[in-house]
N, C-alpha and C positions, 0 to 999 in steps of 0.2 A: 719516848724515842725522838731523836732529832733527825732531820733530813740534811744530807750533805751533798754538795756538788763540788768536785775537784776538777779544775781545768788543767789539762796537761799540755806539754808541747806536742807537736803533731805526732800521731801514731803512724808508723810506717808499714806494719804488717799485721795480719790476723793473729799470729802467734803472740804478739805484744798484748793483744786484748786478753787472750787466754791466761798469760802470765799474771797480768794485773788482776784479773777476775779471781784467780785462785789465791793470790796473795791477800787481797782484801777480804775474801770470804773466810780465810784462815784466822783472821784477827778476832779474838774474843770480844764480844760486845757489839760486833757488826751483825745486823740481821742478814743472814746468808741469802734468803730469798729475795731481798731487796736490791742486791748488787747488780748494777747494769753498767757495762763499759761501752760507751758509744764511740765506735771507731771513727766515723766521719767527723764528729764534733770534738774528738779527743777529750772526752769527759768521762768521769766516773761518778755515778750517782748511787747513793745507798742510805739506808737508815741505820742509826747506831745509838747505843745507850751511853750518854755522856758520863754516867756514873761509873762505867766500866772502862771506856776507852776514850781518848781525846782525838780530835781531828789531827793534831800534830803527830800522833802515833801512826795514824793511817798514812799521812803524807810521808813519814819517814820510811814506812814499809814500801811505798811506791818508789821513792827516790833510791832506796837500797837496790831496787831492780835495775836502776839506770835510767829512769824516766824523770823528766823535769816537771815539777809542780809549779804552775804559773800563778794560780790563786785558788782559794777555797771559799766556799760559802756555806754557812750552816743556818738552818731554820729550825726553831724549836717546835 
């Protein structure tokens, strides 16, 4: 499992957190229990299996909701 942190543009409401949380948890290969959306920091942290899903696929799911991804960091 790899650990990822995605920096987003500023989140403006608690429902944004819920939308992102649900979308990331729905992606196959993402460890559902590891997903944390940090409202004040505008970050998403999660563990994922790089053999199943890429960080780009997770970024795409977030941008499809209308949120801007500023940068991503992955640690093996």
